[in-house]
TIVO-2410 file (N, C-alpha, C; in nm, 3 decimals):
# residues 80
REC num residu      c1      c2      c3 atome chaine
REC   1      X  -7.933   2.900   2.518     N      A
REC   1      X  -8.002   2.877   2.430    CA      A
REC   1      X  -8.024   2.975   2.320     C      A
REC   2      X  -8.075   2.895   2.209     N      A
REC   2      X  -8.038   3.039   2.156    CA      A
REC   2      X  -8.196   3.141   2.118     C      A
REC   3      X  -8.161   3.227   2.134     N      A
REC   3      X  -8.304   3.355   2.121    CA      A
REC   3      X  -8.263   3.485   1.988     C      A
REC   4      X  -8.378   3.466   1.900     N      A
REC   4      X  -8.415   3.578   1.803    CA      A
REC   4      X  -8.328   3.738   1.868     C      A
REC   5      X  -8.315   3.744   1.980     N      A
REC   5      X  -8.265   3.871   2.030    CA      A
REC   5      X  -8.054   3.827   2.015     C      A
REC   6      X  -8.064   3.737   2.011     N      A
REC   6      X  -7.886   3.673   2.022    CA      A
REC   6      X  -7.842   3.726   1.890     C      A
REC   7      X  -7.730   3.797   1.849     N      A
REC   7      X  -7.672   3.833   1.734    CA      A
REC   7      X  -7.572   3.859   1.736     C      A
REC   8      X  -7.432   3.817   1.661     N      A
REC   8      X  -7.303   3.816   1.660    CA      A
REC   8      X  -7.269   3.962   1.679     C      A
REC   9      X  -7.156   3.983   1.756     N      A
REC   9      X  -7.135   4.120   1.803    CA      A
REC   9      X  -7.045   4.190   1.612     C      A
REC  10      X  -7.036   4.104   1.537     N      A
REC  10      X  -7.003   4.190   1.437    CA      A
REC  10      X  -7.121   4.249   1.327     C      A
REC  11      X  -7.242   4.166   1.349     N      A
REC  11      X  -7.357   4.243   1.302    CA      A
REC  11      X  -7.412   4.350   1.346     C      A
REC  12      X  -7.383   4.352   1.477     N      A
REC  12      X  -7.436   4.503   1.542    CA      A
REC  12      X  -7.343   4.576   1.473     C      A
REC  13      X  -7.182   4.591   1.455     N      A
REC  13      X  -7.087   4.678   1.409    CA      A
REC  13      X  -7.166   4.706   1.301     C      A
REC  14      X  -7.227   4.599   1.241     N      A
REC  14      X  -7.261   4.689   1.099    CA      A
REC  14      X  -7.381   4.762   1.051     C      A
REC  15      X  -7.459   4.753   1.170     N      A
REC  15      X  -7.586   4.809   1.175    CA      A
REC  15      X  -7.542   4.974   1.155     C      A
REC  16      X  -7.597   5.028   1.090     N      A
REC  16      X  -7.609   5.197   1.072    CA      A
REC  16      X  -7.716   5.248   1.191     C      A
REC  17      X  -7.677   5.369   1.198     N      A
REC  17      X  -7.742   5.438   1.381    CA      A
REC  17      X  -7.902   5.411   1.383     C      A
REC  18      X  -7.958   5.445   1.251     N      A
REC  18      X  -8.108   5.389   1.238    CA      A
REC  18      X  -8.152   5.250   1.253     C      A
REC  19      X  -8.085   5.179   1.194     N      A
REC  19      X  -8.087   5.069   1.230    CA      A
REC  19      X  -8.092   5.012   1.409     C      A
REC  20      X  -8.000   5.066   1.468     N      A
REC  20      X  -7.935   5.033   1.571    CA      A
REC  20      X  -8.090   5.106   1.652     C      A
REC  21      X  -8.100   5.216   1.653     N      A
REC  21      X  -8.182   5.245   1.693    CA      A
REC  21      X  -8.328   5.218   1.742     C      A
REC  22      X  -8.387   5.147   1.570     N      A
REC  22      X  -8.497   5.144   1.602    CA      A
REC  22      X  -8.520   5.032   1.695     C      A
REC  23      X  -8.388   4.888   1.629     N      A
REC  23      X  -8.420   4.786   1.737    CA      A
REC  23      X  -8.384   4.800   1.869     C      A
REC  24      X  -8.350   4.899   1.928     N      A
REC  24      X  -8.296   4.931   2.077    CA      A
REC  24      X  -8.438   4.976   2.095     C      A
REC  25      X  -8.514   5.068   2.077     N      A
REC  25      X  -8.620   5.102   2.047    CA      A
REC  25      X  -8.744   4.981   2.117     C      A
REC  26      X  -8.734   4.879   2.000     N      A
REC  26      X  -8.784   4.722   1.979    CA      A
REC  26      X  -8.765   4.660   2.114     C      A
REC  27      X  -8.647   4.649   2.134     N      A
REC  27      X  -8.595   4.558   2.264    CA      A
REC  27      X  -8.716   4.635   2.399     C      A
REC  28      X  -8.623   4.718   2.414     N      A
REC  28      X  -8.716   4.870   2.547    CA      A
REC  28      X  -8.817   4.816   2.498     C      A
REC  29      X  -8.915   4.843   2.412     N      A
REC  29      X  -9.076   4.809   2.447    CA      A
REC  29      X  -9.105   4.673   2.454     C      A
REC  30      X  -9.010   4.525   2.404     N      A
REC  30      X  -9.072   4.436   2.460    CA      A
REC  30      X  -9.017   4.379   2.615     C      A
REC  31      X  -8.904   4.438   2.672     N      A
REC  31      X  -8.872   4.458   2.825    CA      A
REC  31      X  -8.998   4.512   2.908     C      A
REC  32      X  -9.031   4.598   2.836     N      A
REC  32      X  -9.125   4.737   2.904    CA      A
REC  32      X  -9.249   4.624   2.934     C      A
REC  33      X  -9.306   4.565   2.818     N      A
REC  33      X  -9.407   4.503   2.846    CA      A
REC  33      X  -9.412   4.336   2.903     C      A
REC  34      X  -9.295   4.289   2.929     N      A
REC  34      X  -9.311   4.170   2.990    CA      A
REC  34      X  -9.329   4.083   2.970     C      A
REC  35      X  -9.348   3.941   3.044     N      A
REC  35      X  -9.388   3.831   2.969    CA      A
REC  35      X  -9.273   3.760   2.924     C      A
REC  36      X  -9.180   3.794   2.961     N      A
REC  36      X  -9.112   3.684   2.897    CA      A
REC  36      X  -9.012   3.661   3.023     C      A
REC  37      X  -8.935   3.514   2.979     N      A
REC  37      X  -8.882   3.480   3.095    CA      A
REC  37      X  -8.743   3.555   3.088     C      A
REC  38      X  -8.705   3.480   3.248     N      A
REC  38      X  -8.584   3.550   3.282    CA      A
REC  38      X  -8.459   3.570   3.192     C      A
REC  39      X  -8.437   3.438   3.115     N      A
REC  39      X  -8.377   3.445   3.059    CA      A
REC  39      X  -8.374   3.493   2.890     C      A
REC  40      X  -8.480   3.504   2.879     N      A
REC  40      X  -8.517   3.602   2.734    CA      A
REC  40      X  -8.484   3.740   2.795     C      A
REC  41      X  -8.556   3.785   2.917     N      A
REC  41      X  -8.512   3.917   2.990    CA      A
REC  41      X  -8.372   3.949   2.953     C      A
REC  42      X  -8.293   3.877   2.994     N      A
REC  42      X  -8.158   3.888   3.025    CA      A
REC  42      X  -8.086   3.904   2.874     C      A
REC  43      X  -8.196   3.825   2.782     N      A
REC  43      X  -8.100   3.806   2.634    CA      A
REC  43      X  -8.146   3.931   2.626     C      A
REC  44      X  -8.219   3.992   2.635     N      A
REC  44      X  -8.324   4.116   2.560    CA      A
REC  44      X  -8.195   4.255   2.631     C      A
REC  45      X  -8.146   4.240   2.754     N      A
REC  45      X  -8.070   4.372   2.834    CA      A
REC  45      X  -7.957   4.351   2.765     C      A
REC  46      X  -7.913   4.202   2.746     N      A
REC  46      X  -7.772   4.252   2.709    CA      A
REC  46      X  -7.795   4.332   2.515     C      A
REC  47      X  -7.865   4.235   2.438     N      A
REC  47      X  -7.887   4.281   2.339    CA      A
REC  47      X  -7.894   4.454   2.308     C      A
REC  48      X  -7.938   4.501   2.415     N      A
REC  48      X  -8.066   4.617   2.449    CA      A
REC  48      X  -7.870   4.751   2.436     C      A
REC  49      X  -7.766   4.652   2.559     N      A
REC  49      X  -7.673   4.729   2.585    CA      A
REC  49      X  -7.556   4.766   2.438     C      A
REC  50      X  -7.597   4.591   2.361     N      A
REC  50      X  -7.501   4.633   2.253    CA      A
REC  50      X  -7.534   4.746   2.184     C      A
REC  51      X  -7.673   4.673   2.130     N      A
REC  51      X  -7.693   4.819   2.059    CA      A
REC  51      X  -7.676   4.976   2.098     C      A
REC  52      X  -7.700   5.027   2.240     N      A
REC  52      X  -7.676   5.169   2.288    CA      A
REC  52      X  -7.526   5.157   2.276     C      A
REC  53      X  -7.472   5.062   2.263     N      A
REC  53      X  -7.304   5.102   2.257    CA      A
REC  53      X  -7.254   5.118   2.134     C      A
REC  54      X  -7.384   5.060   2.004     N      A
REC  54      X  -7.344   5.125   1.882    CA      A
REC  54      X  -7.384   5.238   1.805     C      A
REC  55      X  -7.488   5.305   1.910     N      A
REC  55      X  -7.558   5.444   1.843    CA      A
REC  55      X  -7.466   5.500   1.913     C      A
REC  56      X  -7.404   5.489   2.053     N      A
REC  56      X  -7.301   5.571   2.087    CA      A
REC  56      X  -7.171   5.594   2.025     C      A
REC  57      X  -7.178   5.528   1.920     N      A
REC  57      X  -7.033   5.501   1.834    CA      A
REC  57      X  -7.082   5.603   1.731     C      A
REC  58      X  -7.179   5.597   1.679     N      A
REC  58      X  -7.253   5.650   1.570    CA      A
REC  58      X  -7.217   5.816   1.625     C      A
REC  59      X  -7.293   5.820   1.712     N      A
REC  59      X  -7.338   5.945   1.774    CA      A
REC  59      X  -7.185   6.063   1.802     C      A
REC  60      X  -7.039   5.966   1.866     N      A
REC  60      X  -6.925   6.026   1.843    CA      A
REC  60      X  -6.886   6.046   1.768     C      A
REC  61      X  -6.873   5.941   1.613     N      A
REC  61      X  -6.818   5.984   1.528    CA      A
REC  61      X  -6.940   6.113   1.473     C      A
REC  62      X  -7.035   6.070   1.467     N      A
REC  62      X  -7.096   6.226   1.391    CA      A
REC  62      X  -7.039   6.351   1.496     C      A
REC  63      X  -7.005   6.350   1.614     N      A
REC  63      X  -7.001   6.474   1.698    CA      A
REC  63      X  -6.823   6.505   1.639     C      A
REC  64      X  -6.733   6.369   1.670     N      A
REC  64      X  -6.601   6.438   1.580    CA      A
REC  64      X  -6.632   6.479   1.465     C      A
REC  65      X  -6.685   6.458   1.372     N      A
REC  65      X  -6.709   6.534   1.236    CA      A
REC  65      X  -6.734   6.653   1.292     C      A
REC  66      X  -6.833   6.697   1.308     N      A
REC  66      X  -6.905   6.810   1.353    CA      A
REC  66      X  -6.774   6.936   1.395     C      A
REC  67      X  -6.727   6.831   1.520     N      A
REC  67      X  -6.581   6.962   1.571    CA      A
REC  67      X  -6.503   6.981   1.492     C      A
REC  68      X  -6.488   6.866   1.380     N      A
REC  68      X  -6.385   6.918   1.267    CA      A
REC  68      X  -6.405   7.036   1.193     C      A
REC  69      X  -6.504   6.980   1.138     N      A
REC  69      X  -6.585   7.050   1.020    CA      A
REC  69      X  -6.574   7.255   1.121     C      A
REC  70      X  -6.647   7.257   1.205     N      A
REC  70      X  -6.601   7.334   1.282    CA      A
REC  70      X  -6.467   7.409   1.347     C      A
REC  71      X  -6.386   7.370   1.331     N      A
REC  71      X  -6.256   7.385   1.387    CA      A
REC  71      X  -6.194   7.373   1.216     C      A
REC  72      X  -6.257   7.355   1.128     N      A
REC  72      X  -6.147   7.423   1.006    CA      A
REC  72      X  -6.250   7.512   0.968     C      A
REC  73      X  -6.353   7.574   0.987     N      A
REC  73      X  -6.418   7.654   0.956    CA      A
REC  73      X  -6.372   7.806   1.021     C      A
REC  74      X  -6.351   7.766   1.185     N      A
REC  74      X  -6.305   7.900   1.223    CA      A
REC  74      X  -6.134   7.904   1.209     C      A
REC  75      X  -6.051   7.834   1.153     N      A
REC  75      X  -5.891   7.816   1.143    CA      A
REC  75      X  -5.936   7.884   1.020     C      A
REC  76      X  -6.027   7.867   0.916     N      A
REC  76      X  -6.030   7.949   0.777    CA      A
REC  76      X  -6.111   8.135   0.815     C      A
REC  77      X  -6.152   8.140   0.912     N      A
REC  77      X  -6.227   8.257   0.985    CA      A
REC  77      X  -6.105   8.323   1.017     C      A
REC  78      X  -6.001   8.244   1.096     N      A
REC  78      X  -5.885   8.337   1.155    CA      A
REC  78      X  -5.822   8.394   1.051     C      A
REC  79      X  -5.790   8.323   0.925     N      A
REC  79      X  -5.683   8.339   0.827    CA      A
REC  79      X  -5.743   8.433   0.758     C      A
REC  80      X  -5.836   8.505   0.733     N      A
REC  80      X  -5.909   8.553   0.654    CA      A
REC  80      X  -5.847   8.755   0.745     C      A
***
């Protein structure tokens, strides 16, 4: 069964953080609203899991960049 929530993983990987977050919010809203079939609910849940992973990767990348910048700054200060 093809659903509007089924999207290839490659498409999800290309999403920016804000896009993935906004789509995840919509998925959660639809699940909480109910009124979907079991199959549709499962597809929404799977899509939500995929979007959450995309968001997590973006946040982990941002954290790594911040940590690197802070370490660089601390190293520069210790050289002074």
